[in-house]
C-alpha positions in Angstrom: -61.0 49.3 -58.7 -57.9 48.4 -56.6 -58.6 45.9 -53.7 -57.5 47.0 -50.1 -54.3 45.6 -48.8 -54.3 42.5 -46.8 -53.7 43.4 -43.1 -52.5 39.8 -42.1 -49.3 40.1 -44.0 -46.3 40.7 -41.9 -42.8 41.9 -43.0 -39.7 41.6 -41.2 -36.8 44.0 -41.7 -33.4 42.6 -42.6 -30.3 44.1 -41.0 -29.0 46.9 -43.0 -32.0 47.0 -45.4 -35.7 47.9 -45.5 -38.9 46.1 -45.1 -39.5 43.7 -48.0 -42.5 44.8 -50.2 -43.1 48.0 -48.1 -42.2 50.5 -50.9 -42.8 50.6 -54.5 -40.1 50.7 -57.0 -38.1 47.8 -55.5 -36.4 45.5 -57.8 -37.6 42.1 -58.6 -34.8 40.5 -56.5 -35.7 42.7 -53.4 -39.3 41.7 -53.7 -38.5 38.1 -54.0 -36.3 38.2 -50.9 -39.0 40.1 -49.0 -41.6 37.5 -50.0 -39.5 34.7 -48.4 -39.6 36.5 -45.1 -43.3 36.6 -44.7 -44.6 34.7 -41.9 -47.1 31.8 -42.8 -50.6 32.4 -41.7 -51.7 30.1 -38.9 -54.7 27.6 -39.6 -57.9 29.2 -38.4 -56.4 32.5 -37.5 -58.5 35.6 -38.4 -57.8 37.4 -41.5 -57.2 40.7 -40.0 -54.9 39.7 -37.3 -51.2 40.3 -37.5 -48.5 37.6 -36.3 -45.3 38.8 -34.8 -42.2 36.8 -35.6 -39.7 36.9 -32.8 -36.2 35.1 -33.3 -34.9 33.5 -30.1 -31.8 35.2 -28.8 -28.8 33.1 -28.9 -27.1 32.1 -25.5 -24.1 34.5 -24.8 -20.8 32.8 -25.3 -18.8 32.0 -22.2 -16.0 34.4 -21.2 -12.8 33.3 -23.1 -10.9 33.0 -19.9 -13.3 30.6 -18.3 -13.6 28.5 -21.5 -10.0 28.1 -21.7 -9.7 27.2 -17.9 -12.3 24.5 -18.2 -10.5 23.1 -21.3 -7.2 23.0 -19.6 -8.5 21.8 -16.3 -6.3 18.9 -15.0 -7.8 15.5 -14.1 -6.3 16.0 -10.5 -8.4 19.0 -10.1 -11.5 17.2 -11.2 -10.7 14.4 -8.9 -10.1 16.7 -5.8 -13.6 18.5 -6.4 -15.2 15.0 -6.6 -13.8 14.0 -3.4 -15.0 17.1 -1.8 -18.4 16.5 -3.2 -18.6 13.0 -1.8 -17.1 14.3 1.5 -20.1 16.8 1.7 -22.6 14.2 0.9 -21.1 11.7 3.3 -21.9 14.1 6.3 -25.7 14.6 5.6 -27.3 11.7 6.9 -26.2 10.2 10.2 -28.8 7.9 11.9 -28.7 7.0 15.6 -26.9 3.7 14.9 -24.0 5.6 13.4 -23.3 7.6 16.6 -23.6 4.3 18.7 -21.1 2.5 16.5 -18.6 5.5 16.3 -18.8 5.9 20.2 -17.9 2.3 20.8 -14.9 2.5 18.4 -13.7 5.7 20.1 -14.0 4.3 23.7 -12.1 1.1 22.6 -9.3 3.3 21.3 -9.2 5.3 24.5 -8.9 2.1 26.6 -6.2 0.9 24.3 -4.1 4.2 24.8 -4.5 4.0 28.6 -3.6 0.2 28.7 -0.8 0.5 26.3 0.8 3.2 28.5 0.3 1.1 31.6 1.5 -2.3 30.3 4.5 -1.1 28.3 6.0 1.5 30.5 8.4 -1.0 32.4 9.7 -2.6 29.2 10.0 0.8 27.5 12.0 2.2 30.4 14.3 -0.9 30.7 15.0 -1.2 26.9 14.7 2.3 25.5 15.1 4.6 28.6 11.6 6.1 28.1 8.3 5.0 29.7 6.4 6.8 27.0 7.9 5.3 23.9 5.2 2.8 23.0 2.6 5.1 24.1 3.6 7.8 21.6 3.8 5.4 18.8 0.3 4.1 19.6 -1.0 7.6 19.9 0.5 8.4 16.4 -1.0 5.3 14.8 -4.2 6.1 16.5 -4.3 9.5 14.9 -3.6 8.1 11.6 -6.2 5.6 12.0 -8.9 8.3 12.8 -7.9 10.1 9.7 -8.4 6.8 7.7 -11.7 6.1 9.4 -13.0 9.6 8.7 -12.1 9.3 5.0 -13.6 5.8 4.6 -16.7 6.8 6.6 -17.4 9.9 4.5 -16.7 8.5 0.9 -19.3 6.2 -0.4 -18.3 2.6 0.2 -19.6 1.7 -3.4 -16.7 3.5 -5.0 -14.4 1.0 -3.4 -15.6 -1.6 -5.9 -13.5 0.2 -8.6 -10.3 -0.5 -6.6 -10.5 -4.4 -5.9 -8.3 -5.3 -8.7 -5.6 -2.6 -7.9 -5.8 -3.6 -4.1 -5.3 -7.3 -4.9 -2.3 -6.7 -7.1 -0.8 -4.2 -4.6 -1.4 -6.7 -1.6 0.1 -9.7 -3.5 3.1 -7.6 -4.6 3.8 -6.5 -1.0 3.4 -10.0 0.4 5.9 -11.4 -2.0 8.3 -8.5 -1.4 8.2 -9.4 2.3 9.5 -12.8 1.5 12.6 -11.5 -0.4 15.7 -11.9 1.6 17.0 -8.6 2.8 13.9 -6.7 2.3 11.5 -8.0 4.9 12.1 -7.2 8.5 12.3 -10.3 10.7 11.1 -10.0 14.3 11.1 -13.2 16.6 11.8 -15.5 13.7 9.0 -14.2 11.5 9.3 -11.8 8.6 6.1 -9.9 8.4 7.1 -6.2 8.0 8.4 -3.8 5.6 10.2 -0.5 6.5 12.8 0.7 8.7 13.0 1.2 12.5 9.7 2.3 14.0 8.2 3.0 10.6 7.3 -0.4 9.8 4.2 -1.7 7.7 2.6 -5.1 7.7 1.4 -5.9 4.3 -0.8 -8.9 5.6 -3.2 -6.2 7.2 -3.7 -4.7 3.7 -4.4 -8.2 2.3 -7.2 -8.6 4.7 -9.0 -5.6 3.5 -8.3 -6.4 -0.1 -9.6 -9.9 0.3 -12.8 -8.5 2.1 -13.6 -6.3 -0.8 -12.9 -8.9 -3.3 -15.2 -11.5 -1.7 -17.9 -8.8 -1.2 -17.6 -7.7 -4.9 -17.7 -11.2 -6.3 -20.8 -12.4 -4.2 -22.5 -9.2 -5.2 -21.8 -9.6 -9.0 -22.8 -13.4 -9.0 -25.8 -13.3 -6.6 -27.8 -15.2 -9.1 -25.3 -18.1 -9.2 -24.5 -18.3 -5.4 -25.5 -21.9 -5.5 -23.1 -22.9 -8.0 -19.8 -23.7 -6.2 -17.8 -23.3 -9.4 -19.0 -19.7 -9.8 -18.4 -18.4 -6.2 -16.6 -21.1 -4.0 -13.9 -21.9 -6.4 -12.6 -18.2 -7.1 -13.0 -17.2 -3.4 -11.3 -20.3 -2.3 -8.3 -19.7 -4.8 -7.9 -16.1 -3.6 -8.0 -17.1 0.0 -5.5 -19.9 -0.5 -3.3 -17.5 -2.5 -3.0 -14.9 0.1 -3.2 -17.3 3.0 -0.4 -19.2 1.6 1.8 -16.1 1.3 1.1 -15.0 4.8 1.8 -18.6 6.1 5.3 -18.5 4.5 6.2 -15.6 6.7 5.0 -17.5 9.0 2.0 -15.8 10.5 -0.8 -18.2 11.3 -2.3 -15.6 13.6 -3.2 -13.2 10.6 -4.4 -16.3 8.5 -7.1 -17.1 11.1 -8.9 -13.8 10.8 -8.7 -13.9 7.0 -10.4 -17.2 7.2 -13.0 -15.9 9.6 -14.0 -12.8 7.4 -14.1 -15.0 4.3 -16.4 -17.6 6.0 -18.6 -14.9 7.4 -19.1 -13.3 3.9 -19.8 -16.7 2.2 -22.4 -17.5 5.0 -24.1 -14.2 4.7 -23.9 -14.3 1.0 -26.1 -17.4 0.9 -23.8 -20.2 0.2 -25.6 -23.7 0.5 -25.3 -25.3 4.0 -23.7 -28.5 2.5 -21.1 -26.3 0.7 -20.5 -24.3 3.9 -20.0 -27.5 5.9 -17.4 -28.7 3.4 -15.6 -25.3 3.8 -15.6 -25.4 7.5 -14.4 -28.9 7.5 -11.6 -28.4 5.2 -10.5 -25.3 7.0 -10.4 -26.9 10.4 -8.5 -30.0 8.9 -6.1 -27.6 7.3 -5.7 -25.5 10.3 -5.0 -28.6 12.6 -2.5 -30.0 10.0 -0.5 -26.7 9.9 -0.7 -26.3 13.8 1.0 -29.8 14.4 3.6 -29.8 11.7 5.5 -27.1 13.4 7.0 -27.8 16.9 6.3 -24.6 18.5 2.7 -24.7 17.3 2.3 -28.1 18.6 3.6 -27.2 22.0 1.0 -24.1 22.0 -1.7 -26.5 20.9 -0.9 -29.0 23.7 -0.1 -26.4 26.4 -3.3 -24.6 26.5 -5.2 -27.7 27.8 -3.2 -27.5 31.0 -0.6 -24.7 30.8 0.9 -25.2 34.4 1.7 -29.0 33.4 3.6 -27.7 30.3 5.0 -24.6 32.2 8.6 -25.0 30.5 7.5 -26.3 27.0 5.1 -23.7 25.9 2.5 -22.9 28.7 4.7 -20.1 30.3 2.7 -17.2 28.8 -0.8 -18.7 29.4 0.2 -19.7 33.1 1.6 -16.1 33.8 -1.7 -14.7 32.0 -3.8 -16.7 34.2 -1.9 -15.7 37.4 -2.3 -12.0 36.5 -6.1 -12.4 35.8 -6.6 -14.2 39.2 -4.6 -11.4 41.0 -7.0 -8.8 39.9 -10.0 -10.0 41.6 -13.2 -7.9 41.2 -11.9 -4.5 41.0 -8.2 -5.0 40.3 -5.2 -3.9 42.0 -5.2 -0.5 40.6 -4.3 1.1 37.2 -0.6 1.0 36.7 0.1 -1.2 39.9 0.2 -4.6 38.1 3.2 -7.0 38.5 2.9 -9.0 35.5 4.4 -6.4 33.2 7.6 -6.5 35.3 9.1 -8.9 32.8 6.8 -11.8 34.2 4.4 -11.8 31.2 5.9 -11.7 27.7 4.2 -9.4 25.1 2.1 -7.7 27.9 1.2 -4.6 25.7 0.4 -6.6 22.6 -1.1 -10.0 22.6 -1.7 -10.3 26.4 -2.8 -7.0 27.2 -6.1 -8.2 28.3 -4.4 -10.0 31.0 -3.1 -6.5 32.2 -6.6 -5.2 31.9 -7.7 -8.1 34.2 -4.9 -7.6 36.8 -5.1 -3.9 37.1 -8.9 -3.3 36.6 -10.2 -6.6 37.6 -13.4 -8.3 36.6 -15.1 -4.8 36.1 -12.5 -3.8 33.4 -12.7 -7.1 31.7 -16.4 -6.9 31.6 -16.3 -3.3 30.1 -14.1 -4.5 27.3 -16.3 -7.5 26.5 -19.4 -5.3 26.6 -17.9 -2.9 24.1 -17.1 -5.6 21.8 -20.5 -7.3 22.3 -22.0 -3.9 21.4 -19.9 -3.7 18.3 -21.0 -7.2 17.4 -24.7 -6.2 17.7 -24.3 -3.0 15.9 -22.5 -4.6 13.2 -25.2 -7.2 12.7 -27.8 -4.4 12.7 -25.9 -2.6 10.1 -25.5 -5.8 8.0 -29.4 -6.2 8.1 -30.2 -2.6 7.3 -27.6 -2.2 4.5 -29.0 -0.4 1.4 -27.8 -3.0 -1.0 -26.1 -6.6 -1.2 -22.5 -5.2 -1.4 -23.0 -3.0 1.7 -24.5 -6.0 3.7 -21.6 -8.3 2.7 -19.0 -5.5 3.6 -20.6 -5.0 6.9 -20.8 -8.7 7.8 -17.2 -9.4 6.8 -15.8 -6.5 8.8 -17.9 -7.4 11.9 -16.8 -11.0 11.7 -13.2 -9.9 11.2 -13.0 -7.6 14.3 -15.2 -9.6 16.7 -13.7 -12.9 15.6 -10.2 -11.6 16.3 -11.3 -10.3 19.7 -12.7 -13.8 20.6 -9.6 -15.5 19.5 -7.4 -13.1 21.6 -9.5 -13.3 24.7 -9.6 -17.1 24.4 -5.9 -17.4 24.2 -5.4 -15.0 27.2 -7.8 -17.0 29.4 -6.5 -20.4 28.3 -9.7 -21.3 26.4 -8.0 -21.3 23.0 -4.4 -22.0 21.8 -2.1 -19.0 21.6 -2.1 -17.8 18.0 -0.4 -14.2 18.4 -3.5 -12.4 17.4 -3.8 -8.9 18.9 -6.9 -7.5 20.6 -8.4 -4.9 18.1 -8.1 -1.4 18.9 -6.6 -2.0 22.4 -3.3 -4.0 21.7 -0.2 -2.2 20.8 0.2 -2.2 17.0 0.7 0.2 13.9 -0.6 -1.1 10.6 -3.1 -3.4 12.3 -4.8 -0.5 14.1 -4.6 1.6 11.0 -6.4 -0.8 8.7 -8.8 -1.9 11.4 -9.7 1.7 11.7 -10.1 2.0 7.9 -12.4 -1.1 7.8 -14.6 0.4 10.7 -14.8 3.5 8.7 -16.4 1.6 5.8 -18.7 -0.1 8.3 -19.8 3.4 9.5 -20.4 4.4 6.0 -22.7 1.5 5.5 -24.5 2.3 8.8 -25.0 5.9 7.7 -26.8 4.8 4.5 -28.8 1.9 6.2 -32.5 1.8 6.0 
């Protein structure tokens, strides 16, 4: 008697053939192949149940054209898409502090445009035949600065750590190139610029940004060894002395001072020990005093700020004229554009001494407005430093805030006779090209940190 067939067996048909073991008369080879395709019985499965074997369908291959396009895609295209992605991500979150900081920067730039037009119109007309010359240049640099600020405010500030080395090398090379005879452009006895005509570039402004990124990156990587002066102070001091020495060879002590301020600010916020910080401050003060007295013109400036009217002919002329302009303004000023100091009485009226023109034409109210704006920038910068998402962002925000606010304090102090004249411009307000451009780029980084703050 023949047993009934087992219903739990499953056969799978092969392409181009028949089900293995389904018909009698198959050859031994076909029966063996069919036996190998039978599905194993699951443990505990009922005897009469059939299992179905389903093979997963393979993913369809990509179209040949798309595959070849991805393989041949240039690196530049991938970089452009990466920048677009960072740009979109940078515009998603914008806390209220971001808008307050942005508004402060924009108002300072608007004040600068108006006052550059007012303070430079007489000199531009007398020397170049057009009262609008310096204003047009300032407007051009302001537009470039806004573009730079927009880029640095949208791209994540952490990506800047990749470019610390190239920026240091580029800045050092340009600073050396300025000192080459026939290459650097000399103005008023100082060789500080590269370029031709109005298209001039000041490499020391790029050096500020490079030094800022280097110090912030180093103190971030060596946060655990911040108490060891060999691990932090020695490399930072070497880099500052290197860049500061190249700038002093131009000579340009006015740029070296903001570089020292931003470096000291980063060291302080980075957690350097107080005794080490005291040594740094003492050494910096001694070095600055020595550099100020070895040059006769610096020594005259140092002595004249104490009593500029007693040293009117030796070096106090600018400060004396600046104080006269400030005193003539009174509470509300003589009126925008009606100042007299810019009529060849006050040298550098649209650059280093533009704050005196503000005091003369807009009075105490105008000066207070500018000081309030810089005070707001300082408060918002400190707030950004405290709310930064990481240590690198905190150090960057502190350095940028110290750079801009410290430079403003030095300028206002020189104009009012409280500090010696060092040739430091007023950020965002004084006439300047590369100084305004890189200051705007730095504030873009500050905005980026503020956007991502806690």
